[in-house]
N, C-alpha and C positions, 0 to 999 in steps of 0.2 A: 748396706739399709734398718733401718730403726721403726719400728711402728711408731703410728702419729702419736698414741697415749704415752708414749715413753718419752716424748720430745716437749709435749705440752707442760708435762708437771714440773718443768722450769722455766715456764713464762709464767703469768698473770693473765687467767684465764675468766673471760665476763660471761661466755656463754660457748658450748660446743654441742655443733650440732651432725649430726652421723647416724648413718645405718650401720657401717662397719668400722675398722679400724685398722686402714690402710698400712702398710707398709710403705715408708716413703724413701725412693731411690735417692733424689737431688733436691737442695734447696736452691729456691730463686727468687731472685725480686722485677727480674724483666721476661716481663710475657711472650719474649721472640724465643726465649732461650729454653723454655718450658718442654719437655717430653715426657711420656708417659711415666706416671707415677711418681711427679715430681710433687712439691709442694711451691705453692708460689703467695709470696708476703706482699699485699697491697702496701706501699710504702708512699707518704703523701711529702712530696719531694717541694724543691724551689720554684721548679719549672713543669712539672707533672705529678698527677694522682694517679696511684698504681691502683684505688679502687674502679677508674676508667677502663682497666685492663684485664678487669675478672673475666669476662666473657670471653676474651682471647685466650686469655690462660685455659681457661676448661675447655676450649676447643680443642688447643692443643695436647693434651692429653693431663692435667692438672688432676692429683686425686685429691688432695687438699689445700682448701686457701682459707689463710691466715691476715686477718682483715680489722679493722676496728669500726666500722659500718657490715651488715648484710646488705647484697644486692638485691632488689624487688623480687627476682625470680630467683629458685634456688633451684640446683641438677639434683636429681635425689642420688647418683653416683659419686657424689662430690660431698666430703665432708668440710663443713665449715667451722672454723675457731675465730671465736670473735674479742678482741683480747684492746686493754684500753690505749697500745700505742705499740706500731707495728714493727718498729725499729728498735724498741727493746724488747720483743718477743722475737723478731729474727737474731739479735743477737743473741739472748737463752738459748734458744734451741739450736743454733749455729755449735754452739760450744758445748751443747749434749750432743749433739749428732756428729759429731768428731771425736766425742767421748774427752771434751774439755784437757785439751792438751798442753795450755798453758801450764797447767798443775803440774805437768812432766818436765819443766824448763825452768832455767834461771831466766825470766824474762825482764827486761830492762828499758826501759822509754824512756825516751830523750824528749823534750819539747822547750819550745820558747821560739824568737823570730829567728836567731840569727843561729848557726853552728850546729842546729840538731842534726843533719848528714854526718859534717864530719866528725863528730861526736860519736855518735850510731857506727857510721865506718870505721874510723879508730879501733874504736872497742871488738869490732868483728876481727879484725886485722891482728891485734894485740892478743887476744885470746887465740888466731889461732895459729899466732908465731909460737903460743907457750904449747901447744899441741892438742888443744880442745877442735871437738868439730863444732861449728857454728852455725845461726842462723842470722838473716841480717833484711831487714824491712825496711826502705831508706827511700828516697825521693830519685835516684840514679839508680839504681837496680835493687831487686829481689833475690837474696842467695840463699839456699838451702845446701849445705854443707858445702861443695866446691862445686856445685851446679848452679848457674844464676840466670835469673827469670829475669823479663821484662819489667818495669816499674810502671806502672798504668796511674799509682795517685800514692802521694807519701804516706798516709795508712791508708788500705786497702781496704774494702766493704768487708761487713764481718763475718759475711760467710765464704770468702776468698781468707781471710786474715787468720780464721780457723783450719782452713783447710793446709793452709802454707806451715800452721806451727804443727798439725796432725804429720805432716810430710817430714819435719824439721825430728819428731820425735823420731818419726820408723826412720831415717836414716842415722840415727846414732848422735845427733847434734845434743850438746845439755845445753848450751847457752843458746841466747834469742838477745839481739840487741835493735832495738824499734826506735823511729822517729813518731812521736805521737802527736798528730795535729790538731790543730782548737777546733777546726772543723769538725773532727772526729771525735773528739770530746762530745760536742754537742749534738750529733749526728747521733751518738750509742755506741759508733764504732768498735772502743774499746771496752765496751758493758761486758762484764762476766770475765776478762781475761784476770790470772790470775800475776802478780809484776811481785818480782823481788827487790826493784828499785825503780824511783824515778829520778831523772836528773832536768834542771833547770838550767838552760842559759842564759838569757837573756831576754827583755822587753820591748821592742822597739814597734815606731808605727808601720803596721802591715795588716792587711786583710780587714778593713773596714767597714768595706765594701760589703761582705759576708754579716759582722757583726753587727755593724754599726756606729758603736761609741766604742773608745778604749776600755773602757768600767766594762762594756758586754767583753772583748777581746781579753779582757784581765782575766774576769770571771770562767771566761770556758778555761785558760789554762790552767788556773787553779784547781776548777772540778777535777784536773786528774790527779793531783797530791789530795785534796780532802778524801777520793777513794781507793788511796791505800791502804794495806791493810798495816796490823801495828806489827807483824814478823818482817816490814818491808825495813826499806831504807829511801829516804828524798836527801836529795843532794842538789845544794843550791849555790847558788853564784852571790853572794851577798854585796860584790860590787857594783849589781844592779839595785836600782833604787825599789823594782818590786821582787827582790831577792828573797824576804821574808814574807811579803805579801800572799807568795806562794805558798808558804808553809806551815803560817799564822791557825791553820784550825786542822795542821797535818796530826795524825796520829802514830804513825811512822818514825824509827830514828829519825834524825835530821840532822843532817851533817852540812858545812859550809866549808866552800873554796875561795880565792880571792889572789889575787894581785898585790891588793895595795891595804888591805887589814890583818889583823890576825882571825885565824882560821884555825878547823880541822886541816887544811889541805892550803898549803902554800905557796907562789910561785914567784921567781925573781927573773923576768929577763938579763941578763950578766952581759950578753952582747947579742948584735946580729948582723949579718952578711946574708949576699944574698945566694947562700948558699946552705944556710939554717941558722940554729939559733942556741946561744949556751944558757939553759936554765937550770936556775936552785930550784927545785923543786921538794918541799920537807927537808931542805938543807942538807940536800945530796944535787952535787951537778951531772949535768949531762947534756950532751950535744945531739940537738933533735933536726932532721931534716926540712921539719915546717917551717913557715918562717909568717913574722907578724903578731903583736898583742894576742890579737882573736884568738889565734892559733895556739899561746901560752895559755890560755880561759882553758880552751877545747882539750890540751894536753893535762893539763892540773884536773880537769872533771874527768878524765879516762882514768887518769891516776888515782885518784880519789873513788871513784865506782868500783874500780881494780881491787883497791884495798878494802873497800866496803863487802867486795865480793868473796873476801877472805886471799886475797893472791900475796904472795912474798913480796916485797919489795923492790929486791936486788933483779928478780926474775922481769919484773915489771918495767922496770928503769932499764934494762939491757934492753928488751924487747921494742920500748920506746922510742930507741935511738936509731931504730931500724925501720921504723912508720915511714911509709910514702905519702906525700900529697895526695889530697884524693880528687876524685878525677873532678875536673873544671873547677877548683876550688885551689885560685893560688898559682895557677898553672904556668908557666913559662914558656916561650920561645923564641929563639934569639937568632937573627938572621947574620950572614958570613958579613955582612956590614957594618956590626957592630948594633942592630935596635934590637932592644928588649920588647917582647909582647907578654901583658901578661892578664890570661881570659880567668875572669873571676866570674860564680853566678850572684855575684852583689847586685840583689837586686831592690832594696829597700834605704831607705837615706842613710840609717846607722852603718848598715856594711858598707855601703859606699863609700863613708867618711872613713871607717876602716880601714879599709883596704888601702886606701888612698896615706893615710897618715901612715901606715905601713911602708909605703913607697919612699913616702917623702923622709922615714927615717934612715932608709937605704939610699937612697940617691946622693950623689955627690953636686956639689956645685957646677952649673953649667950643664947639667942634662933636664933635658926636656921633658915634662909630663904631657902626654898626649891623653885625654878620655874620652873613651865613644860608648854613651849610654843611653838609654832610654826608657819608656815606662808602660808595660803593660795595659792592652785595650780591655775594655768590659769591666778591669778592677779597680782598686781605692784609687779615685784621682786624686783626694786630696795632698800626696804624696808626694805630687808629679812639679809645682815647683819649689817644692824643699830639695827635690834631686835635684833639677836645676841649678840651683843656688849652689849645693856644695861642690856638682863635679865643677861650675865655673870658676867659684871663688879659687879651690884648689888647684887648677892644673893651670899650664901654661895656655893649653888650646883646648877647649871644651867641644865635642861635637856632635849632638843632640840629634837621634836616630829612630830607627822603630826598633821594638821588641816585643813579638807575639800584638800589632795590632788588633786584632781580631776584627768585630765588626767596626769596630772606630775609626774616623778616618785618622790618619797619624799623622795629619797636619794639625789637627785640634788636639793630639797631645802633646805635641811640639810646642804649640802656639802657649798651651798648659805650662809646659817647662821650662819655658822662655819668661814666664811670668816671674819666676824669683831667679834672673840674672842679675850674676854681680856686677856691680857696676865698673865699667873698666876694664872688661873680662872680655877676652878671646875667644868668641863661640861661632861655632858654623851648626845650621841645620842641614842635614840630609837622611829625608827621611828613607831611601835606600839603603839598607843595614851594609850590604856589601859594598859599596860605594862611598860609606862614610869608613869603614875599616879603610881601603886602600886608598883613600884620600889621608889618612892619620898616619899609613904610612910612606904616602910622598912627604908628607911634611917633617917626618922624621930626618934627624941628621943621626950620625954616627953617637952611638953612648946614650941617647933619647931614649924613654921609655914610652909603651905605647899601654894603656889600660883599656881593655875590653870589657866593660861591668855587663851584668845582666843578664845572660844565656848560659853562660860555664859550660856544663856537659852537655846541654841538651843542642840536639840533633836539626833541629824544624824552627819553621818560622812559621807562624798561624797567622794567615791574613783572610780577614773574612770569616769562614768557615772552613778553610782549606788548610794543612797541614804539610806544608813544603821546604822539602828536605833543604836545611842551613845548618853550616858549622861554623861559627868563628874562625876555629883553629886550623880550621880546612880554608876559608879566604885568606889569614893571614899566613899561612904558610906560602900560599900562592902566589900571594903578592909579596913574599920574599925572595918568593924564587926556588921555595925547599920542596921538595917530590914530600904529597902526601901519604 
């Protein structure tokens, strides 16, 4: 617990109205979670305004209210803090409430459209193999040392984020690797965190439903690197056309990685098979268990970050050779009849094209590729024709299906995907995802490859507002006659 006066020292306060200085039990921005002695932040969101719930928070026992505008009626027993921006104040006060935990960790953020989860997870696994206690904040899972916590967001809200970082410190972690989403930057969720370094993977078409334009999406990503301090590092992919844009205003030490150009950290794919790749990383050969040029980028980013954090090259390369595939990322399943299914989270045009390109590099003549993919509802609709174009152009058979349709009509989503259908391509549309996957298995022959794209690690399907259990891997195993 901390006195309110201690917490507001770190925030930009416009007005402080109080008859006392309460001790704050916890911080909350959801009025439904308020308990006696909590501080409630009235945050203006995209769908609701926290100022409308100030009364409800007080009724449940809030001791303090942080808001941008005072309510018409004030409660004599409650302290009111008026700030310019509630999101910023919440970030500043959360860091203070948990005693600035990010300052006690080597915190590295990973941002970009594709590869964030893989790079953050591989770094976490790498440093664990090298004997460190590590924290991980990713789309798939949160880890505090050896303990796993269910992930709710790519980057959690600033209160939960600081709380987890404090748990990591208290449990002896000395490193934390976390995904930094564009939403979290704009919404000030990472404000006040002290990053040891930042990594840029790539930037492609995504989240325009939130950011509005690609320029705003770029701006959101770049803001992360603009905020890095001088003593930190920025590691950027210069093979991406936005790689240099990310670091153009960055005061941190900038390093670069590449598969195609001269860079501080250079990688070449020497050989690729279904069970791994032989890489040349900075003129050192290493066999890895991951596949695809996109994973070569991920791995050289991991190597570069480890070098910038002060690790020894030999130790890093040895650990890299033992790294396993990330859950739901190019995850293979093989049937007794000789059919290979690959489950991957690819849900953007670039990610889908990268995964298909990797499969095409490995598959032999006569092996048919069947792609099952969809597009999320209530999300960026402009990428749907492009996803349809890539799948239908690259696959022998493309099956368009549902991928979390949410409150949209699944058939209308498929209509938009079909607008990009390549001329002369073989496509099917089956809105029921389970049926689509079973149809792919039925169409496949010995040696054929099925790509189930879009859901990866997810174990649910969101239809309407209901989240129903669904796992591509379970459906495919059952269709193959395997035990789940």
